N, C-alpha and C positions, 0 to 999 in steps of 0.2 A: 503493500499500500503506499510505501515511503521508503527512501533511503535512510530517514531517520526513524527507524523501527524500534525505538527505545524511549524510556522516559528520561526526561532531562530535567532537573530543577534549576533554572536558571534565574539566580537573585535578581530582584528588580534593581538593586544598586549596580549589579554588574551590567545589566541591560542600559542603564543610565550612562555608564561609563562607555559603552560600545557606541551609543547614539553621539554622546559629546566628541568622542575621537572622530567619527565620521563627519560631523559638522565642521570640526577644526579643519580637517583635512581639505573641505570644500571651500576653506576661506570664509567660513561665517563665524559671526561672533555672538555669544551667548551673553546676555545682560543679567548677570547674577545679582540677588540682593535687591531687586525692584518690587515694589508691592503695587498690585493694581488696586486703583482707587475707584474709577466709575468710567463708563462709557457716555460720552456725551452724544455721539452719532452712531448709528449701527444700521440704518436702512440701505442706504446707496453706497456708502463709504464709512469707514471706522475713524472715529476721533476717540481716542481713549487717554485717560490721565493716569499716569504712575508716579510712584514716588521712590526716591533712593534717600536715605536718611532723612533730611527734612526738606529735601528739594523736589518740587513738582515738575514733571515733564509732560508734554503733549505728545502723543503718538499718532501720525496720520497713515492710514494704510486703507487697502482696498477690502480685505477681508480678515476677520479674526477666528482663531480655532481656540476655543475654551478648554484646556486641558488641565484645569485647576481642581480637579478631584472632587470628592464627595460633598465637600462644603463650598462648591463653585460659587464665587462672588459674582461671576458674570451671569451664571444662571439666576441666582437670586435677584439680581438687578432687574434682569429682563422677564422676571416673573413666570418661567417656563413651570409647568407642573411637574411635581416630582413625587408621584403617588407611590404609596407602599406603606412599610411599617418598619419596626424595630423588634428583633427578636428578645425575648423575655430573658434568655439566659445571659451570662456573662463569661467571657473568654479570655485566655491569656496566650502570650506568646513569649518565647524565649530562646535566645541564640546561646548554646552551651557547648562546652567540652565534656564529652561523656567517655567513661570507661567501662567496657563490658567485653564479653566473650563472643558476641555477635560480630557479623561482618559490618563494616563501617560504610557500606554502599548500598544498603537496604532501606526502603520506605517501610516504616512500621506503623500500622493502624492498630489501635488497642481499644476495643469497647468495653466499657464498663457497664454496670447495672444503672448506675445513676449518672455517669459522665463518660467522656471518652478523651483520649489524648492520641496525638499522631507525631511521629518523629521523621524529619526529612533530613537526609544528609546534605551537608554543605561542602563547599570547596574547602580543603584543609584537613588534616588528620584529626580524627575524633570530633569533628564539629558537626552538630545537630542543631536543627531548628525544632523546637518543641512547641506544638499548639494544642490546644484542648479547651474543653468547657470546666468551668470551676463549679464545684458543689454548692447546692443551694444557699448553704450557711455563710458562703463568702459574698453573695450578691449584694448585700449592703454596706459592706465593709470597704474602706479607703485604705490607701498606702499599704496595699498587700505587697509582700515580697515573694520571690521564688522560694525561698526558706519555708515560708508559711504553708505552701502547697506542695512541697517536694514529697512527702510522704503520700499524698494522696495521687501524685503523679506514679510514683513507684508501685502503690497497690494496683493502679489501673494498668500499669503496663505489664506487669506480671513476669518481669524478666528481671533477673539480678544484674543491676547496674550501679554505677556511681557517677554523680555529676560533679566533676572536678572543678569546674568554673562556670559561672553564668556572666556572659559579656553583656547581655542586654534582656530586659524583661519589662513587659507591659501587659495591663488588663484593658479590655475595650468591650464595648456593645457592637453587634452587627446589625445591619440594616438591609432591607431588599426594598428599593425603589427604582422608579424609572421614569423618564421623561415620554410625553406623548408624540414628540416631534423633535428632531435633532437641529433645527434651523429656525432662526429668527432674523430676517433681512440678511445682511451680510455676516452674520454670527453662526457659528457652527460649534456645537458640543462634540465631545469625543471621550470614550474612556468613562472613567468613574463620574464626571460630570453629567453624564448622560444616564448612567446605569450602575447601581452598586448592588452587591449580592453577596450571598455567603461564599466562602472558598472552596464549597464542595466541588471537586473535580479539578480545581486548579485552573479555572477558565478567566480569570480577571485579566492579567496582563496579556494573554493572548487575544483577547477580544478588544482591548484598547488599541493594541498594535493594529489589528486588522481594521478596526474603524478608521485609524489615522491614514493606512495606506489607501484605503478605499476612496476617501476624500481627497487625499493630496495629490494623487496622480490626475484627478479630474481638475483641481484647483491649478495644477501646473499647466495643463492644456488650455485652459480659459485664460490664463495670463499670458501664454504664447499665441493666443489668438488662433489656435488650432480647433477649439471646441467652444460651442455657443454656451453662455452662462446657465442656460437652463439644464445642462447636464450636471449640475450641483444639486439639482432635486433628486437625482438618483441616489445620492448618499443617504438620504432618509428612507427612500423606498427601498434600498437594498439591506441597510444595517438595522432599521428599527424593527422588523419582524424577528432577526436573530435576538435582539436585546431582550425582547417579550418572551420569546421561547427560553432563553437562557435563564430569566428570572424564575420561571416556572421550573425548570430543570433543576437548578440549585436549590430552589426552596424545597422541592420534594425530597431530594438527597438529604438535605440539612434537617429536615423535620424527622427523617428516619434516624438519624445519628443523635438527635437530642431530644427525642420524644420521651416524655414521663409516664405515658400510658404503660400499664404493666405488661400489657400483651407484646407491645412493640419493644420493650426493653427486653423482655426474655427472647424475642424473635431475633433482635440485633446481637444479643451476646452468645446464643447457642446455635442460631440456625444461619443468619445472613452472612456472618463473616466465614463460617465454615464453607458456604456456597462461594464465597469470593475466591477461597483457596482452590475451588475446583475449576475455575473459569480458565486456566491454561489448558485444561484437558477437553474442554467444549469448543468444537472447531468453528461454530458458527458465532459464538459470542465474543471470542477475543477480537477478531477484527472490527466487529460492530462497535465494541467499546472502544477501540483504537480510533475509529472514525470520528466517534462522538467526542471524546477527549481531546482529540487533536484538531477537532472542527473541520477536518477536511471533508466531512458529510454535506456541508451546508452548500445550497446551491442558489444562485440567482435566476434559476430558470423560470422563465415566465415573465421577468422584469423588463423594463423599457429597453435596457442596453443588451439584452439577449435576443439574438434573432438566428434564424436557420432557413437556408434554403436548398438543404440537401434532401434527396430522396431515399438516402441510404438508412437501413435500420440499425442504427448505431446503439453501443450500450453506454454512450455518454451524450450529454445535451450541451446546448449553448446555455451558458450560465454556471455550468459545473466548473469545479477546478480541473485543471489539465489532469489527465490520467497519467498515474505512474507506470512505467513499462519495464520496471526491472533492469535488466541487462540493457535494453534499449532506452533507458531514461533519457528524456529530453530537457530535464530540469537545468542541467548545468549549462545549457544554450539560451536558457531564459532569464539571466541574472541582469541584463541591461534594463534601465528603469523606461522602457519604451513598449510599444506594441511589437509583436512578433507574428509573423505569418508562416505557419507550418504547412509544407506543401507535402502530402503523402502521395507518392507517384511510382510508375515504373520507369518513368523518364523526366529529368529535371526541366525547370523551365529555361528556355532560351533568352538571350539578351533583350530580344524585341519585346517579350512578354513581361520581363523584368522591367523595362522602362515604362510600359502600359501601365503597369500596377502603380508605379511611382507617381504617374500622372493622376491617376485616380483617388490616391489616398492623400488627405490633407496634413498628414503628420509623418515623421520618419518611421519606417517599419523595418524590422530584421527579418530577412528570409531565412528560414530553416528547412532544408530539403531532407525529406525522410523517405526511403524506400519503403514500398508496400510489403511489409514483412509479417510473420507470424504474430507479433505482438499486436499489430494494427488488425489483422484478420480477426484475432479473439475479441476484440472490441466491436466488430461488427462492420470494419471498414473493408469493402470489397473491390472498390475501384478509386480512381483519383477523387482526391477531397482537399479542400483548403480550409485550415482552422486559423482564425484571426484571434489571437491571444492578447488580452488586456495586460496592461503594465503590472496588475496584481496577480497574474497567472490564472485568471478565469476565463473561460471560452466566451468571446463576444459575439462571433458570428461564424456559421458552418455554411459551406457552399461547395458544389461539386464542379463547377467550371467557372472561369474568368468571363462572367457576364456583368458588364459595366452597368446596366440597369439594376441589377441586383445588389451590387455592392453600392451604389449611390443610394438606393432605397434604404439600406441599412444605415448608411452614414448620414442621410440628409437630416435626420430629425435632431441629432445633437452636434454634429461636426460641421466646421465652416469649409465648405467645398470650394 
């Protein structure tokens, strides 16, 4: 299903370091220690006020992306709805140094009768992040330390271990809330500013990254005059349904993990997690779980930017993520932040046809020639086909032949021809 067929816990701080490094390589500057104060204009353009120390500055821009988290000041000023609630439980998180006889690269999930805890391996020897729910008698207490709950964690864990050091500890409450639209004027919400949910399934950072990429390639094309501004409406069309599904998915999983119902508590401790241990032996369950948790199952099929003029009975659709082909994997060829045109053929295009394609498309496109081999045949491709792939590696348009009218009919809605 993917060349990355394993679980990777990539810390948010490490992800931020990676993004910062990339921005700096592109010659961009990050203005640290600036506080957003207010938006004065947001309909046709952006006029924002920010503060550094005691100095107010005004920022003029065309668009604004609010990535300012669950307590988004931008979202609050523009009065986006943010419906949902707060879970009654209280939770903790700690970064620790752990000594035990178990391997140090395993994810451990421990269900208790009244609470649960999970241990995630971090980079560095013996480093684990411990998360869990607090017993009820801790709910109203302030200034809790890890030492206060260490015995509870050990009892829930049920494995002989010793916490040698605690580098960071915090308690918190969890919320499940979401907006009913991602855009107001020229302001867009992304990530936690638009939707917050429980950590069940480890979906938060992945979702925020996909929100951002979905929006930003479209913004880039608008700013380069390659696409019409109306393409920005497809951000809400494509990402809002996923946010709504995610809130329901994580809510169900979280309620199972934390329910105080006597039956669910027994089911959780004695049945559910034994079933989880059996998953590797159930052929159809494992790939389904992988698709869901990695989010590669989600499709934009049927949305405005997904079009098809093929008559072949394919096992993939416009709007799907590009299929992974194992040994014939094309993902290494899809790293440029641009459209790609995959031509599956028995004979590659000649220079004349290449020139015609470049004249029809209003944006640069990278051509990838693929022979019609067994991998494509297994996916239902039986003859020549063209796959126009978006910069975020989702299929935009499928067509069997170079027909200018078909291509222009697809492009005409959102792109500047």
